[in-house]
C-alpha positions in Angstrom: 20.2 -3.2 -31.6 20.7 -3.5 -27.9 17.2 -4.2 -26.4 18.3 -2.8 -23.1 19.8 0.5 -24.3 18.8 3.6 -22.4 15.9 5.4 -23.8 13.3 8.1 -22.8 10.9 6.7 -20.2 7.2 6.5 -20.9 4.6 6.5 -18.1 1.1 5.1 -18.1 -1.4 6.2 -15.4 -3.9 3.4 -14.9 -7.3 4.2 -13.3 -9.8 1.4 -12.6 -13.3 3.0 -12.4 -16.8 1.8 -11.6 -19.4 4.6 -11.4 -16.9 7.3 -10.6 -18.6 10.1 -12.5 -18.6 12.4 -9.4 -14.8 12.4 -9.0 -13.1 11.1 -12.2 -12.7 14.4 -14.1 -11.2 16.1 -11.0 -8.7 13.3 -10.5 -7.6 13.3 -14.2 -7.3 17.1 -14.2 -4.9 17.0 -11.2 -2.5 14.5 -12.8 0.7 16.6 -13.5 1.5 17.2 -17.1 5.2 16.5 -16.7 7.5 14.5 -14.4 11.3 14.5 -14.1 12.8 11.7 -16.1 9.6 11.0 -18.0 9.3 11.8 -21.7 5.7 10.7 -22.4 2.6 10.4 -20.2 -0.6 8.6 -21.0 -3.8 8.2 -18.9 -5.9 5.1 -19.2 -9.3 4.6 -17.5 -10.4 1.0 -17.2 -14.2 1.1 -17.0 -15.4 -2.0 -15.1 -19.0 -1.9 -16.2 -20.1 1.6 -15.1 -23.7 2.6 -15.5 -23.2 6.3 -15.0 -21.3 8.9 -17.2 -17.9 7.6 -16.2 -16.9 6.7 -19.8 -18.0 9.9 -21.3 -16.4 12.0 -18.6 -13.1 10.1 -18.9 -13.0 10.7 -22.7 -13.9 14.3 -22.3 -11.0 14.7 -19.8 -8.6 13.3 -22.4 -8.1 9.8 -21.1 -8.1 6.7 -23.2 -10.9 4.3 -22.1 -11.1 0.5 -22.1 -14.5 -0.8 -21.1 -15.3 -4.2 -19.9 -19.0 -3.8 -20.6 -19.9 -5.5 -17.3 -18.5 -5.6 -13.8 -15.6 -8.1 -13.7 -13.9 -7.0 -10.5 -11.1 -4.6 -9.7 -8.5 -7.5 -10.0 -9.5 -7.9 -13.7 -9.5 -4.2 -14.2 -5.9 -4.0 -13.1 -5.0 -6.9 -15.3 -6.5 -5.1 -18.2 -4.4 -2.0 -17.4 -1.3 -4.0 -17.1 -1.9 -5.7 -20.4 -2.3 -2.3 -22.1 0.9 -1.1 -20.4 2.8 -4.1 -22.0 1.1 -3.5 -25.3 2.2 0.1 -25.3 5.7 -0.8 -24.1 5.8 1.7 -21.3 8.6 1.7 -18.8 6.6 2.9 -15.8 3.0 2.4 -14.8 1.1 3.9 -11.9 -2.1 2.5 -10.6 -4.3 5.1 -8.8 -8.0 4.9 -7.8 -10.5 7.1 -9.5 -12.4 8.1 -6.3 -10.1 10.9 -5.2 -8.7 9.2 -2.1 -5.2 9.6 -3.4 -3.6 12.8 -4.5 -2.6 12.6 -8.2 0.1 15.1 -7.5 1.9 12.4 -5.4 2.5 10.4 -8.6 5.7 12.6 -8.8 6.9 11.1 -5.5 5.9 7.5 -6.0 7.7 7.1 -9.4 11.1 8.4 -8.1 12.5 5.1 -6.8 11.5 3.3 -10.0 12.8 6.1 -12.4 16.1 6.2 -10.5 16.5 2.4 -10.6 16.2 1.9 -6.9 13.1 -0.3 -7.0 10.9 -2.3 -9.3 7.7 -1.7 -7.4 6.7 1.0 -5.0 3.4 1.0 -2.9 2.0 4.0 -1.1 1.5 3.3 2.6 -1.1 4.8 4.9 0.4 3.4 8.0 4.2 3.6 7.7 4.3 7.1 9.1 2.2 7.4 12.3 1.6 11.1 11.5 -0.1 10.2 8.2 -2.5 7.5 9.4 -5.9 8.5 8.0 -9.2 8.5 9.8 -11.0 5.2 9.4 -13.0 2.8 11.5 -11.0 0.9 14.0 -12.0 -2.5 12.6 -10.6 -1.5 9.2 -7.3 -0.5 10.8 -7.2 -3.8 12.6 -7.9 -5.7 9.4 -5.2 -3.8 7.5 -2.7 -4.5 10.3 -3.6 -8.3 10.3 -3.3 -8.6 6.5 0.0 -6.8 6.5 1.4 -9.2 9.1 0.3 -12.2 7.1 1.8 -11.0 3.8 5.0 -9.8 5.5 5.4 -13.2 7.1 4.9 -15.0 3.8 7.3 -12.9 1.7 9.9 -12.3 4.4 9.9 -8.5 4.2 8.1 -6.1 6.5 5.3 -3.9 5.1 2.9 -1.8 7.1 0.3 -1.5 4.3 -0.4 -4.2 1.7 -3.9 -3.1 0.7 -3.3 0.4 -0.7 -4.4 0.9 -4.3 -1.8 3.6 -5.2 1.3 1.9 -6.7 4.1 2.2 -9.2 5.4 -0.6 -11.4 8.7 -0.5 -13.2 9.4 -2.3 -16.5 10.7 -5.4 -14.9 7.6 -5.7 -12.6 5.3 -5.2 -15.6 7.1 -8.0 -17.4 7.1 -10.4 -14.4 3.7 -9.8 -12.9 1.1 -12.5 -13.5 -2.1 -12.0 -11.6 -5.2 -14.2 -11.4 -7.4 -12.8 -8.7 -10.7 -11.2 -9.9 -11.8 -9.7 -6.6 -8.6 -7.7 -5.8 -5.0 -7.5 -6.7 -3.3 -5.8 -3.8 -2.0 -8.7 -1.7 -1.4 -11.0 -4.7 0.9 -8.4 -6.2 3.2 -8.5 -3.2 3.3 -12.3 -3.2 4.0 -12.7 -6.9 6.7 -9.9 -7.1 8.4 -11.3 -4.0 8.4 -14.8 -5.5 10.1 -13.3 -8.6 12.8 -11.7 -6.4 12.0 -8.1 -7.4 12.8 -5.0 -5.3 9.8 -3.6 -3.5 9.6 -0.4 -1.5 6.9 1.2 0.7 6.5 5.0 0.7 4.5 6.9 3.3 1.7 8.9 1.7 -1.2 11.1 3.0 -4.4 9.4 1.9 -8.1 10.2 2.6 -9.4 7.5 4.9 -13.0 7.5 3.6 -14.4 8.1 0.1 -15.9 11.5 -0.6 -18.8 9.9 -2.5 -20.3 6.5 -2.1 -18.6 3.6 -0.3 -15.8 1.2 -1.1 -17.0 -1.7 -3.3 -14.0 -3.8 -2.2 -13.9 -3.3 1.6 -17.5 -2.4 2.4 -18.1 -5.9 3.8 -15.0 -6.7 5.9 -15.9 -10.4 6.4 -16.4 -11.0 2.7 -13.2 -9.0 1.9 -11.2 -11.1 4.4 -12.6 -14.4 3.2 -12.0 -13.7 -0.5 -8.5 -12.2 0.1 -7.5 -15.3 2.2 -8.7 -17.4 -0.7 -6.4 -15.5 -3.1 -3.5 -16.0 -0.6 -4.3 -19.7 -0.3 -4.3 -20.1 -4.1 -0.9 -18.4 -4.4 0.6 -20.8 -1.8 -1.0 -23.8 -3.6 0.4 -22.6 -7.0 3.8 -21.3 -6.1 4.8 -22.9 -2.8 2.9 -26.2 -2.6 5.6 -27.7 -0.3 4.6 -25.1 2.4 1.0 -26.4 2.3 1.4 -30.1 1.7 4.5 -30.8 3.8 3.0 -29.1 6.8 -0.3 -31.0 6.4 1.7 -34.2 5.9 3.6 -33.5 9.1 0.5 -32.8 11.1 -1.2 -36.0 9.9 2.0 -38.1 10.6 2.3 -36.7 14.1 -1.3 -37.4 14.8 -0.9 -40.9 13.5 2.1 -41.3 15.8 0.2 -40.1 18.8 -2.7 -42.4 18.3 -0.4 -45.3 17.4 1.7 -44.7 20.5 -1.3 -44.7 22.7 -2.5 -47.9 21.1 0.9 -49.7 21.7 1.1 -48.3 25.2 -2.3 -49.6 26.1 -1.5 -53.0 24.6 1.7 -53.3 26.6 0.2 -52.1 29.9 -3.1 -53.9 29.7 -2.2 -57.0 27.6 -5.3 -56.5 25.5 -6.3 -54.4 22.5 -9.8 -53.6 23.8 -11.4 -51.2 24.5 -9.0 -49.0 22.6 -8.6 -50.9 19.4 -10.1 -47.9 17.7 -6.8 -46.0 18.2 -5.0 -48.5 16.0 -7.5 -48.0 13.2 -7.3 -44.2 13.5 -3.5 -44.3 13.5 -3.5 -46.5 10.4 -6.0 -44.2 8.7 -4.0 -41.0 9.5 -0.8 -42.6 8.3 -2.3 -43.6 5.0 -3.8 -40.1 4.6 -0.3 -38.6 5.3 1.2 -40.7 2.6 -1.6 -39.7 0.2 -1.1 -36.0 1.0 2.7 -36.3 0.6 2.2 -37.9 -2.8 -0.2 -35.1 -3.9 2.4 -32.6 -2.7 5.0 -34.1 -4.9 2.7 -33.8 -7.9 1.9 -30.2 -6.9 5.6 -29.4 -6.8 6.1 -30.8 -10.3 3.2 -28.6 -11.5 4.7 -25.6 -9.8 8.0 -26.2 -11.6 6.2 -26.4 -14.9 4.4 -23.1 -14.0 7.8 -21.5 -13.2 9.1 -22.5 -16.6 6.0 -21.3 -18.4 6.1 -17.9 -16.6 9.8 -17.6 -17.6 8.8 -18.2 -21.2 6.0 -15.6 -20.9 8.5 -13.1 -19.5 10.8 -13.6 -22.5 7.9 -13.2 -24.9 6.7 -10.1 -23.2 10.2 -8.6 -23.1 11.3 -9.2 -26.7 8.2 -9.7 -28.8 7.0 -6.1 -28.9 10.4 -5.1 -30.3 10.8 -7.9 -32.8 10.0 -5.3 -35.5 13.2 -3.3 -34.7 15.9 -3.6 -37.4 18.4 -6.3 -36.7 21.9 -5.4 -35.5 24.6 -5.2 -38.2 25.9 -8.6 -39.3 22.9 -10.4 -37.8 21.3 -13.0 -40.1 17.9 -12.0 -41.5 15.4 -13.0 -44.1 15.3 -11.3 -47.4 
């Protein structure tokens, strides 16, 4: 059997939810019952420790529910949804918030590039089309702009919105995506998929700028959001591109050492004495030793990153073929009696 033979596409709509009883039923009811190119549609609500009627409402609306039992974070909620998408063997997965900020009818638009084989990952964008920019506080717009510039610079592809929670993942993206962040997943997804060389697109979409009920649990405190998101970005650089971190730090330390050392030698040659700036020689020696240490740590980090790359390739192969190991072997293939 050809593992890559064409077959009817299956779609999973993933909806992380935390106390969304006020909006959840309406969002599920608005999900279209059919899409061009899709043979099967499933709806999954990942309950991240709700204390209201979210779970009961989701089940009554016809969605399958996976409950964490306690609040683990939206990053973990998405990882749960992605794991279920892999278990079900779906070809396309859409992540959409349960609070009604995104129009479920737009799922029909966001899946098109993936269904037609033009992209592996598509994200909705609130800022790509100036006519569709939603109403939101200026500080949030500035924060979104700054985060988009950081991520775009790291991955080498320009995006206007890297924090939107309405996204579509193709089969290859589902197989390749390995996320670790608990707090959020939005920026980390771009970094990981770019590192894997997958095709990513941005699609302008009309989005409600503020929640109809309650407030955002992710971006309600902008300082905390920025701090924790930058921590996720730093962790990605450390794990996947340690040379970017360690080599730059080594260079900075070496240049500082050279500066202090040059001053120390200049003072000795012009004054004929080491004092009173003998301290510069000690500082130069310390910084040079520290540069060597950081460079050595960087080499170890690069070796670990290579091992990680090999392990993720093995994980990809397991994800890709293991769910279908029960398929009958092709004619002539050796098999056990």
